N, C-alpha and C positions, 0 to 999 in steps of 0.2 A: 443101596443102589439108588433108591428113590431120592434120598437126601443129596446125593452127588449130582443127580440129574437136575434137581431144583437149583442147587448152587451154580451149576454150569449155565442154566437158563438165565438166572439173574445176572451172572457175570457177562454174558453175551448181550443182554438187554442194556446193561449199564454202559458197555462199550459202544453200542450203537447210538444210545442217547448222547453220549459224550462226543461222538463223531459228528452228530447232527448239530450239536451246540455251536461248533466252529463254522458252520456253513452260513454264508451271507444270504440274505433274502433279496431276490430280484425285484426291481421296481419297473413297472410298465409305464414307459413314456413314449413320445412320438418316435424318437430315434430307435429305441428298442423294438417297437412294433414294425417299423420299416425294415430293420435288420432281420427280423424274424420272417417277414414276408419275402424279401428278396434273397435271403441267405440260403434257402433250400435246405440241404442237409448239414450246412455249416452251423456252428454255434457253440455255446458254452453249456457244459453239463453241470458244472458245480464250481463255485468260488468259495474257498475256505480261508479263514484267518489262521495263520501259522504262528505269528508272534506279534505282540503289541507292547510297545514301550512308550515312554513319555514323549519321545521325539521321532518315533518310527513305527512302521507297520509293515509286515510281510504277509502277502496273500498268495495262495496257490490257485491257479486257474486251470481247470480241465477243459480242453477244447477238442473239437472234431471237425473234419472236413475242410480244412484250409490248405488246399493243394496249391503248390507253387510257392512263390516268394512272398511271404506275409511277415509283417511285424506286429507285435502286440505291445501296447502302451497303456499304462494306467494313469488316471487323473483323479485327484481328490477334489470334491466339490462341496461348496457351502450349502446352506439350506435353500438358497435361491438357484441352485444348480449351476453356479458359476465356478470356474476353476480357481483354486487357491494357488497362486504362483509360487509361494514360499515352500510348498511341499513338492518335491521332485521325485521322479521315478524314471529310471533308464529304460528305454524301449528294448525289446529283445526280438531278434529274428527267429522265426519258428524253424526248427530243424526238420520236422516232419508234419504231415497233415493232421495226425491225431496225437495228442500227448498232453503234457502238463508243463505250464510255465510258472515261474516264481517271480512275482513283482515285489520289489522292495521300495518303500516310500520313506523319505527322510525329510525332516524339516530343516531347511537351510534359510536362516534369517537373512533377508536382504536389507535394503534401506528403509523398509516399511517400519513405521512406529506403531507399536501396539500399546494400548492403554491398559490392558489386562495382562496378567502373566500366563494366560492360556488362550487358545483359539479353538473354537468348536466347529467341527465339520460333520456332514450328514450323509454324503454319498460317495461311492466309488464308481468311476466310469472306466470300462475296459473297452479299448478300441483295437480292432484288427484292420490293418490297411495293407495294400499291396506295396511292396518295396520297389518293384520294377516298372510301375505305371508312370505315365507322364505327370499326373496330378497327385502322386502318392504322398508327398510331404507337405502339402499346403495346409497351413493352420488358419482356419477362418474364424477364430474367436475362442470359444470356450473349450473346444476339443477338436480332434481330427474328424471333420464331418464327412470326408470322402471315404470313410471306412465303415465297417460294421461295428456299431456301438451297443454296449450292454451296460445297464445301470443297476447298481446294487446299493442297499442300505449299509452304511458304515458310520454309525454315530461314534465320534471320538473327540476327546479333549486333548489337544496338543499343548505341551509346555513350550511357551515362546519366550518367557522371561526367567531370569535367575539362572542358577547353575545346579548341577546334580548334587553338589555339596552345600547348597544354601541352607541356612538355619531358619527354621520357622518357629516363631515365638508362640507358645500355647499358654493361655491363661488357665491355670488349674483351679478348680472349684472343689473345696472339701466336701466329702460325702457325709462323714461322721467325724467324731473327735478322734485324735490319735490314740487315745486309750482303748478304743474299741477294736483296734487292729490286732489280730492274733498272729503270733509267729508261725 
């Protein structure tokens, strides 16, 4: 009985550590601080990374207190906290005041020329804005500034060049002689 309890304890501990591993860490900046002060009971309880591929990311956002007509939109930012225009995410209208929204980000190469085959990003910005307000859809630069904005760390390398079936040449270096290899 004692062994069963210990096994159950470690199983629960492992699952909780695994669940925490996918949570993104919030970053405190000016927009997040203003949103926290003016937001009242509104806000995000958790942002989790659901899937991560070479050209896409899916995150799950747990929110509460957004009564009325709100839209949630995500933006990927570089290390200077500027929006990366080639990574797009469709905004979603919130169905209820409390719930979960899934944001899917996809790299869509535009006319930009990249010197490397990869692009590095550092942050995820999640913005909640009213859809029925007079000034609701105005984009004043790097993000929707007329909404409540939350910033999270999301360090990711995006593949911008090549294809999924591209061949990478690897130079092999011998470790020992071929006679030392055992069957």
